[in-house]
SEFITOR-383027 format. One record per residue (C-alpha): residue number from 1; residue in three letters; x, y, z. Coordinates in nm, 3 decimals. Layout:
<nodes>
+-----+------+---------+---------+---------+
| pos | code |       X |       Y |       Z |
+-----+------+---------+---------+---------+
| NUM |  ALA |       X |       Y |       Z |
...
+-----+------+---------+---------+---------+
</nodes>
This chain:
<nodes>
+-----+------+---------+---------+---------+
| pos | code |       X |       Y |       Z |
+-----+------+---------+---------+---------+
|   1 |  MET |   0.043 |   3.008 |  -4.650 |
|   2 |  ASN |  -0.216 |   3.077 |  -4.383 |
|   3 |  LEU |  -0.362 |   2.735 |  -4.449 |
|   4 |  GLY |  -0.044 |   2.563 |  -4.326 |
|   5 |  THR |  -0.051 |   2.756 |  -3.996 |
|   6 |  GLU |  -0.414 |   2.651 |  -3.942 |
|   7 |  GLN |  -0.334 |   2.291 |  -4.008 |
|   8 |  THR |  -0.036 |   2.302 |  -3.768 |
|   9 |  GLU |  -0.249 |   2.465 |  -3.497 |
|  10 |  ARG |  -0.522 |   2.200 |  -3.550 |
|  11 |  GLY |  -0.256 |   1.931 |  -3.534 |
|  12 |  ILE |  -0.113 |   2.068 |  -3.211 |
|  13 |  SER |  -0.455 |   2.117 |  -3.056 |
|  14 |  ALA |  -0.543 |   1.759 |  -3.155 |
|  15 |  ILE |  -0.226 |   1.627 |  -3.001 |
|  16 |  VAL |  -0.284 |   1.827 |  -2.681 |
|  17 |  GLY |  -0.646 |   1.705 |  -2.672 |
|  18 |  ARG |  -0.537 |   1.340 |  -2.712 |
|  19 |  MET |  -0.269 |   1.386 |  -2.441 |
|  20 |  ALA |  -0.525 |   1.530 |  -2.200 |
|  21 |  ASP |  -0.767 |   1.249 |  -2.275 |
|  22 |  SER |  -0.495 |   0.988 |  -2.229 |
|  23 |  PHE |  -0.383 |   1.147 |  -1.906 |
|  24 |  SER |  -0.734 |   1.152 |  -1.762 |
|  25 |  ARG |  -0.781 |   0.790 |  -1.861 |
|  26 |  LEU |  -0.452 |   0.706 |  -1.691 |
|  27 |  VAL |  -0.553 |   0.884 |  -1.371 |
|  28 |  SER |  -0.893 |   0.713 |  -1.365 |
|  29 |  GLN |  -0.726 |   0.373 |  -1.421 |
|  30 |  HIS |  -0.489 |   0.440 |  -1.132 |
|  31 |  ILE |  -0.783 |   0.528 |  -0.909 |
|  32 |  THR |  -0.966 |   0.211 |  -1.012 |
|  33 |  LEU |  -0.657 |   0.002 |  -0.939 |
|  34 |  ALA |  -0.611 |   0.165 |  -0.601 |
|  35 |  ARG |  -0.972 |   0.094 |  -0.509 |
|  36 |  LEU |  -0.948 |  -0.271 |  -0.610 |
|  37 |  GLU |  -0.618 |  -0.325 |  -0.437 |
|  38 |  LEU |  -0.733 |  -0.148 |  -0.121 |
|  39 |  ALA |  -1.040 |  -0.371 |  -0.106 |
|  40 |  GLU |  -0.831 |  -0.682 |  -0.158 |
|  41 |  ASP |  -0.582 |  -0.576 |   0.112 |
|  42 |  ALA |  -0.864 |  -0.498 |   0.354 |
|  43 |  LYS |  -1.020 |  -0.841 |   0.301 |
|  44 |  ALA |  -0.684 |  -1.016 |   0.360 |
|  45 |  MET |  -0.620 |  -0.817 |   0.678 |
|  46 |  ALA |  -0.976 |  -0.887 |   0.801 |
|  47 |  ARG |  -0.918 |  -1.260 |   0.748 |
|  48 |  ASP |  -0.600 |  -1.243 |   0.960 |
|  49 |  VAL |  -0.773 |  -1.053 |   1.238 |
|  50 |  ALA |  -1.076 |  -1.280 |   1.227 |
|  51 |  SER |  -0.860 |  -1.591 |   1.257 |
|  52 |  ILE |  -0.691 |  -1.443 |   1.563 |
|  53 |  VAL |  -1.026 |  -1.355 |   1.720 |
|  54 |  VAL |  -1.176 |  -1.701 |   1.648 |
|  55 |  PHE |  -0.886 |  -1.896 |   1.799 |
|  56 |  VAL |  -0.837 |  -1.686 |   2.112 |
|  57 |  PRO |  -1.120 |  -1.858 |   2.313 |
|  58 |  PHE |  -0.983 |  -2.202 |   2.221 |
|  59 |  LEU |  -0.642 |  -2.094 |   2.332 |
|  60 |  MET |  -0.772 |  -1.958 |   2.659 |
|  61 |  VAL |  -0.963 |  -2.277 |   2.754 |
|  62 |  GLY |  -0.674 |  -2.499 |   2.663 |
|  63 |  TRP |  -0.438 |  -2.271 |   2.846 |
|  64 |  VAL |  -0.639 |  -2.289 |   3.172 |
|  65 |  PHE |  -0.658 |  -2.669 |   3.167 |
|  66 |  LEU |  -0.297 |  -2.714 |   3.072 |
|  67 |  CYS |  -0.178 |  -2.470 |   3.333 |
|  68 |  GLY |  -0.382 |  -2.646 |   3.601 |
|  69 |  ALA |  -0.245 |  -2.984 |   3.508 |
|  70 |  ILE |   0.118 |  -2.869 |   3.487 |
|  71 |  ALA |   0.086 |  -2.678 |   3.816 |
|  72 |  VAL |  -0.055 |  -2.987 |   3.993 |
|  73 |  ALA |   0.226 |  -3.201 |   3.859 |
|  74 |  LEU |   0.501 |  -2.952 |   3.950 |
|  75 |  ALA |   0.353 |  -2.881 |   4.291 |
|  76 |  GLN |   0.450 |  -3.218 |   4.417 |
|  77 |  ALA |   0.821 |  -3.138 |   4.340 |
|  78 |  ILE |   0.854 |  -2.757 |   4.407 |
|  79 |  GLY |   0.537 |  -2.649 |   4.580 |
|  80 |  TYR |   0.222 |  -2.479 |   4.454 |
|  81 |  GLY |   0.354 |  -2.123 |   4.448 |
|  82 |  TRP |   0.659 |  -2.199 |   4.238 |
|  83 |  ALA |   0.466 |  -2.435 |   4.013 |
|  84 |  LEU |   0.201 |  -2.169 |   3.935 |
|  85 |  ALA |   0.475 |  -1.906 |   3.871 |
|  86 |  ALA |   0.664 |  -2.135 |   3.634 |
|  87 |  VAL |   0.359 |  -2.235 |   3.437 |
|  88 |  GLY |   0.234 |  -1.876 |   3.418 |
|  89 |  GLY |   0.572 |  -1.745 |   3.306 |
|  90 |  VAL |   0.608 |  -2.004 |   3.024 |
|  91 |  HIS |   0.262 |  -1.924 |   2.897 |
|  92 |  MET |   0.312 |  -1.553 |   2.913 |
|  93 |  VAL |   0.628 |  -1.584 |   2.700 |
|  94 |  GLY |   0.457 |  -1.819 |   2.451 |
|  95 |  GLY |   0.150 |  -1.596 |   2.424 |
|  96 |  GLY |   0.366 |  -1.285 |   2.377 |
|  97 |  ILE |   0.559 |  -1.451 |   2.100 |
|  98 |  GLY |   0.234 |  -1.559 |   1.924 |
|  99 |  ILE |   0.081 |  -1.213 |   1.946 |
| 100 |  TRP |   0.408 |  -1.047 |   1.832 |
| 101 |  THR |   0.417 |  -1.283 |   1.530 |
| 102 |  ALA |   0.059 |  -1.201 |   1.432 |
| 103 |  LEU |   0.110 |  -0.823 |   1.471 |
| 104 |  SER |   0.434 |  -0.827 |   1.273 |
| 105 |  ARG |   0.260 |  -1.016 |   0.994 |
| 106 |  LEU |  -0.010 |  -0.747 |   0.987 |
| 107 |  LYS |   0.248 |  -0.466 |   1.005 |
| 108 |  ASN |   0.467 |  -0.605 |   0.727 |
| 109 |  ARG |   0.181 |  -0.647 |   0.481 |
| 110 |  GLN |   0.240 |  -0.432 |   0.177 |
| 111 |  VAL |  -0.076 |  -0.232 |   0.124 |
| 112 |  MET |  -0.143 |  -0.103 |  -0.225 |
| 113 |  ASN |   0.199 |  -0.221 |  -0.345 |
| 114 |  ASP |   0.092 |  -0.274 |  -0.705 |
| 115 |  THR |  -0.069 |   0.069 |  -0.727 |
| 116 |  GLY |   0.250 |   0.233 |  -0.604 |
| 117 |  GLU |   0.456 |   0.048 |  -0.857 |
| 118 |  GLU |   0.219 |   0.140 |  -1.144 |
| 119 |  LEU |   0.212 |   0.504 |  -1.035 |
| 120 |  SER |   0.592 |   0.509 |  -1.024 |
| 121 |  ARG |   0.614 |   0.366 |  -1.376 |
| 122 |  SER |   0.363 |   0.620 |  -1.508 |
| 123 |  MET |   0.550 |   0.908 |  -1.347 |
| 124 |  ALA |   0.881 |   0.782 |  -1.486 |
| 125 |  VAL |   0.730 |   0.773 |  -1.836 |
| 126 |  LEU |   0.580 |   1.118 |  -1.798 |
| 127 |  THR |   0.893 |   1.274 |  -1.662 |
| 128 |  SER |   1.127 |   1.110 |  -1.913 |
| 129 |  ALA |   0.939 |   1.244 |  -2.216 |
| 130 |  SER |   1.180 |   1.435 |  -2.435 |
| 131 |  PRO |   1.108 |   1.812 |  -2.481 |
| 132 |  ALA |   1.106 |   1.761 |  -2.860 |
| 133 |  ALA |   0.815 |   1.521 |  -2.830 |
| 134 |  VAL |   0.607 |   1.762 |  -2.622 |
| 135 |  PRO |   0.446 |   2.034 |  -2.835 |
| 136 |  SER |   0.533 |   2.386 |  -2.744 |
| 137 |  SER |   0.260 |   2.633 |  -2.653 |
| 138 |  GLN |   0.428 |   2.909 |  -2.856 |
| 139 |  PRO |   0.483 |   2.905 |  -3.234 |
| 140 |  ARG |   0.848 |   2.860 |  -3.323 |
| 141 |  ASN |   0.888 |   3.159 |  -3.558 |
| 142 |  VAL |   0.766 |   3.433 |  -3.323 |
| 143 |  LEU |   1.003 |   3.711 |  -3.248 |
| 144 |  LYS |   1.032 |   3.791 |  -2.882 |
| 145 |  GLU |   0.987 |   4.152 |  -2.779 |
| 146 |  PRO |   1.295 |   4.317 |  -2.639 |
| 147 |  PRO |   1.292 |   4.395 |  -2.269 |
| 148 |  ASN |   1.166 |   4.737 |  -2.171 |
| 149 |  ALA |   1.456 |   4.979 |  -2.130 |
| 150 |  GLN |   1.382 |   5.248 |  -1.875 |
+-----+------+---------+---------+---------+
</nodes>
């Protein structure tokens, strides 16, 4: 009869060993996924920032020439002061909208979205495991000692 207990203990220890191995593999795969996704997100954000930086000088040169031309055209009707104020105001609003759009695109980017979803799925599977499927650390036929009566 002792042989059956040894086989049960070996079976339980084997199951616990496989669970620990599987869990460590799961954790390492989550870390690998997080690294890959973080690198991909960083590259995408760097491309967005680089495109903004590259086009700012073109925008500035065009802005100066356009402002000058519009101010000269408007100056004949409303005077130089009002013409410069109108052109400057329109360009300030347009530039603000453009920068706000680029910043909101950067802010709304979901960073490591896939890793979060996979981690949530793994946690749901681990927390929904039934207690009958998880081996107990105590043998089932052990009598518990009565509490100490003092």
